[in-house]
C-alpha positions as CSV (number, residue, x, y, z in Angstrom):
1,M,0.0,0.0,0.0
2,F,2.8,2.4,0.8
3,Q,4.5,1.8,-2.6
4,K,1.2,2.2,-4.4
5,Y,0.4,5.5,-2.7
6,Y,4.1,6.7,-3.2
7,R,3.8,6.1,-6.9
8,I,0.5,7.9,-7.1
9,S,1.8,10.9,-5.2
10,E,4.8,11.1,-7.5
11,E,2.6,10.8,-10.6
12,Y,0.4,13.7,-9.5
13,N,3.4,15.8,-8.4
14,D,2.2,16.0,-4.8
15,P,5.1,17.8,-3.1
16,E,4.2,16.5,0.4
17,G,3.1,13.0,-0.5
18,P,6.3,11.1,-0.7
19,S,7.7,12.6,2.4
20,Q,4.5,11.9,4.4
21,I,4.5,8.3,3.1
22,L,8.0,7.7,4.2
23,C,7.3,9.1,7.6
24,R,4.3,6.8,8.0
25,L,6.4,3.9,6.7
26,G,9.0,4.7,9.3
27,I,6.2,4.6,12.0
28,A,5.0,1.2,10.6
29,F,8.6,-0.2,10.7
30,R,9.0,1.1,14.2
31,T,5.8,-0.6,15.3
32,I,7.1,-3.9,14.2
33,E,10.5,-3.2,15.8
34,A,12.4,-3.0,12.5
35,S,14.3,0.1,13.7
36,D,17.0,0.0,10.9
37,Y,14.3,0.2,8.2
38,A,12.4,2.8,10.3
39,I,15.5,5.0,10.6
40,T,16.2,4.8,6.9
41,A,12.7,5.7,5.9
42,L,12.5,8.6,8.4
43,E,15.8,10.1,7.4
44,K,14.8,9.9,3.8
45,S,11.5,11.6,4.7
46,I,13.3,14.5,6.3
47,S,15.6,15.0,3.3
48,M,12.7,14.9,0.9
49,S,10.6,17.3,3.0
50,A,13.2,20.0,2.5
51,S,11.7,20.5,-1.0
52,I,8.3,21.4,0.3
53,E,7.7,25.1,-0.4
54,L,5.2,26.0,2.2
55,D,7.2,26.7,5.4
56,A,4.4,25.7,7.8
57,R,3.8,22.3,6.1
58,R,7.5,21.6,5.8
59,N,8.1,22.5,9.4
60,E,5.1,20.4,10.6
61,L,6.2,17.3,8.7
62,Q,9.8,17.6,9.7
63,C,8.9,18.2,13.4
64,E,6.8,15.0,13.4
65,T,9.4,13.0,11.6
66,Y,12.2,14.2,13.9
67,R,10.1,13.3,16.9
68,V,9.5,9.7,15.6
69,L,13.1,9.4,14.6
70,G,14.2,10.4,18.1
71,Q,11.8,7.9,19.6
72,T,13.1,5.2,17.3
73,Y,16.7,5.8,18.3
74,L,15.8,5.6,22.0
75,E,13.8,2.4,21.4
76,H,16.7,1.0,19.5
77,Y,18.9,1.7,22.4
78,Y,16.7,0.2,25.0
79,C,15.4,-2.8,23.0
80,Y,18.7,-4.2,21.6
81,A,20.8,-6.0,24.1
82,S,23.7,-6.0,21.6
83,L,24.2,-2.3,22.4
84,L,24.9,-3.1,26.0
85,G,28.6,-3.1,26.8
86,V,29.5,-0.9,23.8
87,P,29.6,2.6,25.3
88,E,30.4,4.4,22.1
89,T,27.3,3.0,20.4
90,R,25.1,3.8,23.4
91,E,26.5,7.4,23.5
92,E,26.0,7.7,19.7
93,V,22.4,6.6,19.9
94,I,21.6,9.0,22.8
95,R,23.3,11.8,20.9
96,K,21.3,11.1,17.8
97,A,18.0,10.9,19.8
98,S,18.7,14.1,21.6
99,L,19.4,15.9,18.3
100,C,16.1,14.7,16.9
101,S,14.0,15.6,20.0
């Protein structure tokens, strides 16, 4: 469904559509605990939203996406035991999450 809506929004030159879809996709990936995919989709959403001309819409979408990205970094930190014992990785995750919040 995400791919179908993404193609439709590109076909009709919807400037907000692809970025919104990627944000929602990131939320969906986060929900199923696929944080790597979520982070990729959310970061792409942020970069794509830079082309939205209306400041208010761009800022609103980026704000929501950064919020979700920050939450995803924190969940990634707390959910994955592989990060325990690797201080640099924990610090990097916390730094990224604080930048997004």
